C-alpha positions, 0 to 999 in steps of 0.5 A: 416163062419157065419153071424157076425151080428147075433152074435151082442147084443142089448143094453138090452142084453148087459146090462143084460149080464154085470149086469148093467142098460140100463140107466147106459149103455147109460150114459157110451155111452154118455161120451165115455166109450162104443161105439156100434160096429155097428149102422144101418144107417137107423134105428140108431139101435145100436148093440154091440159085445159080447166081449164088455160085458168085457169092460162094466163089467170092467167099472162097477167094477171100479165104484164100487170102486169109480173111476170117469168116467175120471179116468176110461177112463184113466184106460181103455185106450190102452196107459195107462202108468205106471206112470199114472196108479200109480197116479190114484191108489194113488189118489184113495188110498188117497180118500179111506183112508179119507173115512175110517178115517171118517167112524172110527170117526162116528163109535166112535161117535155112540159107545159113544152114545150107551154107554151114553144110557147104562149109562143113563138107569143105572142112571135113574134106581138108581135115579128115584123119583116119587112125586110132583114137586113145582112151580117155579119162574124164572128170565129168557130169552126165545125163540121159536124153531120149533122142538126138533132138534133145542133146543140145539142151542137155549139153548146155546144162551139163556145161553150165553145171560143170563150169560152176564146179571148176576153178577159175583157171580150169574154166579158162584153160581146160578143154571140155570133152563131150561124149554121146553114148547110145550103146549102153541103153537102146532107149536113151543116149548118155551124154557126158561133159567133162575135163581131162582127169589128168588136168583136174583133181576129181572132187565129190561133185564130178565122176571119173568116166573112162572113154574106150580107145578105138584101133579105128576112128576118125578125127575132124577138126574145126577152127571155129564151132560149126553152126549145127553139130548135128549137121556136121556129124551128118556130113562126116558120115556122108564123107566117110561113105567114100571110104566104105566106113561109118561112125559107130560107138561113142562119139566125142566132141572136144570144145577147145579153149581156143574156140575150136571143135574136134569131132572124133568117133570110132569107124566101122565098115559099111554093111 
């Protein structure tokens, strides 16, 4: 009979045969899922039986479908009962079903955003106007944000605060003018929410903000608010490239009392 020790595998060879990393195999040893078949008393060198490749592969397969290490220990136990096996499988079934549901929801959100981009492109292509933008005087509230990802929440808070300062008539009838100015401070974006100063008497809680006119600008009109204003601006810039232009300066967004949205911005030639 041949030397059994000669058939043993090093940790590197076992890892290679099973298709896992040495680091992962060592971790599974630490938690008790794999044990060396032999350990040299003098060198502490670990050796493994070739048959242990099957166990390591089984552990890897169970990890691949999401079982935790404790569950894997039970699943590979020699005294695993049918009741325990059923409980483990049912628990994993519940986890996977929840993941499928969450993934389905995210997929729907992605598809809605794609549809919104396509609809936005159609609206912009049909309503895009190039021409001068008039100056505005806006009775408003302001705040600053660090980047574009923070604008949405800032706008919600500003509009809520603005409406609380307007009369009931103005709340229902006045268009809300939003502006985004990243020119004054490169480290932040100044967000403004207000109503035309011509339609609103300036009270002590509102500030008069002047929005400069522009000889060259773009206007796009949405009959209903787009799903994502950020995506609408991206689509607008993409369409402006066909004219050799890009938006630049103080951006305007008007929320009309009828529920529509008007986007406006100065434009400059592409560099």
